C-alpha positions in Angstrom: -5.4 0.8 -31.0 -1.7 0.9 -30.2 -2.3 0.0 -26.5 -4.0 -3.3 -27.4 -1.5 -4.5 -29.9 1.4 -3.9 -27.5 -0.5 -5.5 -24.7 -0.6 -8.8 -26.4 3.2 -9.2 -25.8 3.6 -10.9 -22.5 7.0 -10.0 -21.2 7.9 -11.7 -17.9 11.1 -10.3 -16.4 12.4 -12.1 -13.3 13.9 -10.5 -10.3 16.6 -12.6 -8.5 18.0 -10.4 -5.8 18.9 -10.0 -2.1 15.9 -9.1 0.0 16.5 -7.2 3.3 15.0 -9.0 6.3 14.0 -6.0 8.3 13.6 -2.3 8.3 13.9 -1.9 12.1 17.0 -2.2 14.2 19.5 -4.8 13.2 18.2 -5.2 9.6 20.1 -7.8 7.5 20.1 -8.8 3.9 20.0 -12.3 2.6 20.4 -13.5 -1.0 17.5 -15.4 -2.4 18.3 -17.9 -5.1 16.1 -19.5 -7.8 14.7 -23.0 -7.2 13.3 -25.8 -9.2 9.8 -24.4 -8.5 10.6 -21.2 -10.4 9.3 -22.4 -13.7 6.0 -23.5 -12.1 5.7 -20.0 -10.5 6.4 -18.3 -13.8 3.7 -20.4 -15.5 1.1 -19.6 -12.8 1.9 -15.9 -12.9 1.9 -15.8 -16.7 -1.5 -17.5 -17.1 -3.0 -15.1 -14.5 -1.5 -12.1 -16.3 -2.8 -13.2 -19.7 -6.3 -13.5 -18.2 -6.0 -10.1 -16.7 -4.7 -8.5 -20.0 -7.5 -10.2 -22.0 -9.9 -7.6 -20.7 -10.3 -4.8 -23.3 -9.6 -2.1 -20.7 -6.3 -3.5 -19.5 -3.1 -1.8 -20.4 -0.2 -3.1 -18.3 0.6 -4.8 -15.0 3.7 -5.6 -13.0 3.6 -8.5 -10.5 5.8 -9.3 -7.5 5.7 -12.7 -5.7 7.4 -13.7 -2.5 7.0 -17.4 -1.7 8.9 -19.6 0.7 12.0 -17.4 0.9 12.2 -16.5 -2.8 11.1 -13.4 -4.6 10.3 -12.9 -8.3 9.0 -9.9 -10.2 7.4 -9.6 -13.6 6.1 -7.1 -16.1 3.3 -7.7 -18.7 1.6 -5.5 -21.3 2.7 -1.9 -21.8 3.7 1.0 -19.5 2.7 3.6 -22.2 0.2 3.1 -25.0 1.8 5.7 -27.3 5.4 4.5 -27.2 4.6 0.8 -26.5 7.3 0.8 -23.8 6.8 -2.5 -22.0 5.8 -2.8 -18.4 8.7 -4.3 -16.4 9.5 -5.0 -12.8 11.2 -1.6 -12.6 8.3 0.4 -14.0 7.1 3.0 -11.5 3.4 3.3 -10.7 1.3 5.3 -8.2 0.6 2.9 -5.4 -2.3 4.9 -4.0 -3.6 3.6 -0.6 -0.8 1.0 -0.3 0.9 4.2 1.0 -1.2 3.7 4.1 0.7 0.6 5.0 3.9 2.5 5.1 2.2 5.1 7.3 1.1 2.3 9.6 4.6 0.9 9.8 6.0 4.3 10.7 3.4 4.7 13.4 4.2 1.2 14.8 7.9 2.2 14.9 7.1 5.5 16.7 5.0 3.7 19.2 7.7 1.1 19.9 10.2 3.9 20.4 7.8 5.7 22.9 7.4 8.7 20.7 3.6 8.5 20.7 0.6 6.4 21.8 -2.5 5.6 19.7 -4.5 6.9 22.6 -3.0 10.4 22.3 -5.2 13.3 21.6 -4.0 14.3 18.1 -3.7 17.9 19.2 -0.8 16.9 21.4 1.3 16.6 18.2 0.0 19.7 16.3 1.2 23.2 16.5 -2.1 24.8 17.4 -5.2 24.6 19.7 -7.7 23.2 17.2 -10.7 23.3 19.6 -12.8 21.9 16.7 -11.1 18.5 16.8 -13.4 17.2 19.6 -17.1 16.6 19.9 -19.0 16.7 23.1 -15.7 16.8 25.0 -14.2 13.8 23.3 -11.1 14.5 21.2 -9.8 12.8 18.0 -7.2 10.3 19.0 -4.5 8.8 16.7 -6.4 5.5 16.9 -9.5 7.2 15.6 -7.5 8.6 12.7 -6.0 5.2 11.9 -9.2 3.2 12.0 -11.2 5.8 10.2 -13.6 6.7 13.0 -12.3 10.3 13.6 -15.3 12.0 12.0 -13.1 14.0 9.6 -14.3 14.3 6.0 -13.0 11.9 3.3 -10.8 14.6 1.9 -9.7 18.2 2.5 -9.4 20.3 -0.7 -5.8 21.5 -1.2 -3.9 23.2 -4.0 -1.4 21.0 -5.9 1.5 23.1 -4.7 0.3 22.7 -1.1 2.2 23.2 2.2 1.5 21.8 5.6 0.1 25.2 6.6 -2.6 24.9 3.9 -3.8 21.6 5.3 -3.8 22.9 8.9 -5.7 26.0 7.9 -8.4 23.9 6.2 -8.4 21.5 9.1 -9.2 24.3 11.5 -12.4 24.9 9.6 -13.7 21.3 9.9 -16.8 20.8 12.1 -17.3 17.3 13.6 -20.9 16.0 13.7 -20.1 12.8 15.6 -18.1 11.7 18.6 -14.7 10.4 17.5 -14.4 6.7 17.7 -18.2 6.1 17.4 -18.7 5.6 13.6 -16.7 4.4 10.7 -16.2 6.9 7.9 -13.3 6.5 5.4 -11.0 9.5 5.6 -7.9 10.2 3.6 -7.7 13.5 5.5 -7.3 11.5 8.7 -4.3 9.5 7.4 -2.8 12.7 5.9 -3.0 14.1 9.4 -1.2 11.1 10.8 1.6 11.8 8.3 2.0 15.3 9.8 2.0 13.8 13.3 4.9 11.5 12.3 6.7 14.5 10.9 6.2 16.2 14.3 7.5 13.3 16.4 10.5 12.6 14.1 11.3 16.1 13.0 11.6 15.0 9.3 9.3 15.1 6.2 7.2 12.1 5.6 8.9 11.2 2.3 12.3 11.3 4.2 10.9 9.0 6.9 9.7 6.5 4.4 13.1 6.5 2.7 15.3 6.4 5.7 13.3 4.1 8.0 11.8 1.6 5.5 12.9 1.9 1.9 16.6 2.3 2.2 17.1 -0.5 4.8 15.1 -2.8 2.5 17.1 -1.9 -0.6 14.1 -0.1 -2.2 15.5 2.6 -4.5 12.4 3.8 -6.4 9.8 4.3 -3.6 9.1 8.0 -2.9 6.4 10.7 -3.3 8.2 13.0 -5.7 9.7 10.9 -8.5 13.4 11.8 -9.2 14.2 13.4 -12.5 16.4 10.4 -13.6 13.5 8.0 -12.8 10.7 9.8 -14.8 11.3 7.7 -17.9 10.3 4.6 -15.9 6.9 6.0 -14.8 3.9 4.2 -16.3 1.4 6.4 -18.0 -1.9 5.9 -16.2 -5.2 5.6 -18.1 -8.8 6.2 -16.9 -11.9 4.4 -17.9 -12.1 6.3 -21.2 -8.5 5.6 -22.1 -7.4 9.1 -21.4 -3.9 9.6 -19.9 -4.0 10.4 -16.2 -1.3 12.2 -14.1 0.3 10.8 -11.0 -1.8 11.6 -7.9 -1.4 15.0 -6.2 1.4 15.4 -3.8 -1.1 16.7 -1.3 -2.3 13.1 -0.6 1.0 12.5 1.2 0.7 9.7 3.8 -2.7 8.8 2.6 -1.8 7.9 -1.0 1.0 9.8 -2.7 3.8 7.2 -2.8 5.1 5.8 -6.1 7.0 2.5 -6.4 7.9 -0.5 -8.6 7.4 -4.2 -8.0 11.2 -4.5 -7.9 10.9 -2.5 -4.7 7.6 -3.7 -3.4 8.5 -7.4 -3.5 11.2 -6.5 -1.0 8.6 -4.8 1.2 6.3 -7.8 0.8 9.0 -10.2 2.0 9.6 -8.0 5.0 5.9 -7.9 5.8 5.3 -11.6 5.3 8.2 -12.8 7.5 7.0 -10.7 10.5 10.5 -10.9 12.0 10.7 -7.2 12.7 8.8 -6.0 15.8 7.7 -3.0 13.7 5.8 -5.3 11.3 4.4 -7.3 14.2 3.2 -4.1 15.7 1.1 -3.3 12.6 -0.9 -6.5 13.1 -2.7 -5.2 16.2 -6.4 -5.3 15.6 -7.8 -1.8 15.9 -11.3 -2.2 14.6 -14.2 -4.5 15.5 -14.1 -7.4 18.0 -10.4 -7.6 19.0 -11.1 -10.4 21.5 -12.6 -12.6 18.8 -9.8 -11.7 16.5 -7.2 -12.6 19.1 -9.0 -16.0 19.5 -8.5 -16.5 15.7 -12.2 -16.6 15.0 -13.3 -16.0 11.4 -13.9 -12.4 10.6 -12.6 -9.0 9.6 -10.6 -6.3 11.3 -8.0 -3.6 10.6 -4.4 -3.3 11.5 -2.1 -0.4 11.1 -2.9 0.6 7.4 -3.9 -3.0 6.6 -7.2 -4.9 6.3 -7.2 -8.3 7.9 -9.5 -11.2 7.2 -9.6 -14.7 8.7 -11.6 -17.1 6.5 -13.9 -19.8 7.9 -11.2 -22.4 7.2 -8.9 -20.4 9.6 -6.6 -19.0 6.8 -5.3 -15.5 7.3 -5.3 -12.8 4.5 -3.8 -9.4 5.2 -4.3 -7.0 2.4 -4.6 -3.4 1.1 -5.7 -2.0 -2.2 -5.5 1.4 -3.7 -6.9 3.3 -6.6 -6.3 6.8 -8.0 -7.2 8.0 -11.5 -5.2 6.0 -13.9 -3.7 3.5 -11.4 -4.8 0.5 -9.3 -2.8 -1.6 -6.9 -3.2 -4.5 -4.5 -0.9 -6.0 -1.9 -1.9 -9.3 -0.2 0.0 -11.2 2.5 -0.4 -14.8 3.7 2.1 -15.0 6.5 1.0 -18.4 7.6 1.9 -19.7 4.1 5.1 -17.6 3.7 3.5 -16.0 0.6 2.9 -12.4 -0.5 1.8 -10.9 -3.8 1.8 -7.3 -5.0 0.3 -6.1 -8.3 0.5 -2.6 -9.8 -1.5 -1.5 -12.8 -1.7 1.6 -15.0 -5.4 1.6 -15.8 -8.4 2.3 -13.6 -12.1 1.7 -14.4 -14.9 0.5 -12.1 -13.9 -3.2 -12.8 -10.2 -2.8 -12.3 -10.1 -3.6 -8.5 -12.1 -6.7 -8.9 -9.9 -7.9 -11.8 -6.8 -7.3 -9.8 -8.3 -9.3 -6.9 -9.0 -12.1 -9.4 -5.3 -11.9 -10.6 -4.0 -12.1 -7.0 -6.3 -15.0 -6.1 -5.4 -17.0 -9.2 -1.7 -16.7 -8.4 -2.1 -17.3 -4.6 -4.3 -20.4 -5.0 -2.0 -21.7 -7.8 0.9 -21.5 -5.4 -0.9 -22.5 -2.2 -4.3 -24.1 -2.5 -5.1 -23.1 1.1 -4.7 -19.4 0.4 -8.0 -17.8 1.4 -9.7 -15.7 -1.3 -10.7 -12.1 -0.6 -13.8 -11.4 1.5 
C-alpha cells in the first residue's frame, strides 16, 4: 500500500541549532556545532531506523539525539500514508505520557519556589471539600498522585469538550477502596489532578505553564496541547494496529498525556534534562517510589522520579526514561546523564509490538554511541 512504498525512503534531516541550557532562572543558550563524529552518529541512527521501519506495521518515526554537547534530529518514513508526506524533525506527534515529565518538572519548580510540598493533602489546592479523597482518615497527598499510589482510578470519563468543573464533578463521585500511599495503581486521573493543582498554585492554565516555564525558555516552539492552526499541516497522521487513521488524544488528558511536540523541540528538552544543570531538573530525580535509601546508595534497581522511571543496571549504569502510547502514536524518551546522552523517538503508529520496537530502536542507537549505555529493564 502507499504507506509501505513511501516508508522505504529513509530521509534523515539533521538539526544543528542552539540548545537552551536551562528552563529555570538564569537560562542561557549555547550554539552546538557539528563535529567529526556526526557521520558516525548519522550512520548509527540510520541503521536503527531502517530496522525499525522494516516491520510491516511501521509508518514513520522521528529521532532526536543529544550526545556530548551536540544535538541532531532526523525523520524517517512518512508522516501521512495517503499523501506520502515525509516524517521530518519538525513533524508534530502526540507524545502521550512523555507529558508526565513536563508535569513533574513543573511540580519540582513549584516545590523549589515554596508553592507546594509533595506531602500536602491534595484538597489544600482544590476549590472544594472532597471528603471522599481520603480513606480511613488518610488523605491523598501530592506524592501519592505522583507515584501512582493514590487509589484513584486509571481514568475518569470526560467529554471531549471538557472543562475543569467536569473533572471535579466526576472526582467527587470517586470512592477510594484503599489507603492512599499503600498500593501502586497506575492512574492518569491522578496526574490530571496534579495538573489542576499546578494551575491553582500558579494561577495559569497548564498549557500556558508548559509554554512559559519550559518550552519558551528552551526555544521549543511546537510543544503544546492544542496545536495551532498554522502548525496543523505538520501533524503526523496516527495509525492504529489495523492501519486506521487515529485522531490526536483528547484534550481532557491534559497533564497526564495531552501534549504534542516534534523532535526539533524534544531534543532541546532532552539536552536540558541530561545536563542536570538546572535545579528544577535535579529536583525531578528525587526517588519517590520503592527503597529510596538503596537508590541513594546507587544500588541496582528501579524507582520513580517526578514523571520519570529510573533504573540502575547491575553494572551501575543509570537509565532515566519514560514512554507513552495513545491510539495511533507511540513515544519514548531515554536519558543517560552519566554518559551525556539522551534519545527521543516519536512514532505515528501503535500496535501491541510498537513500544518494544521503539525500545529496541533506542537501545541500538544508545549502545552504538556508548557501549556502556544500560539497556531497558
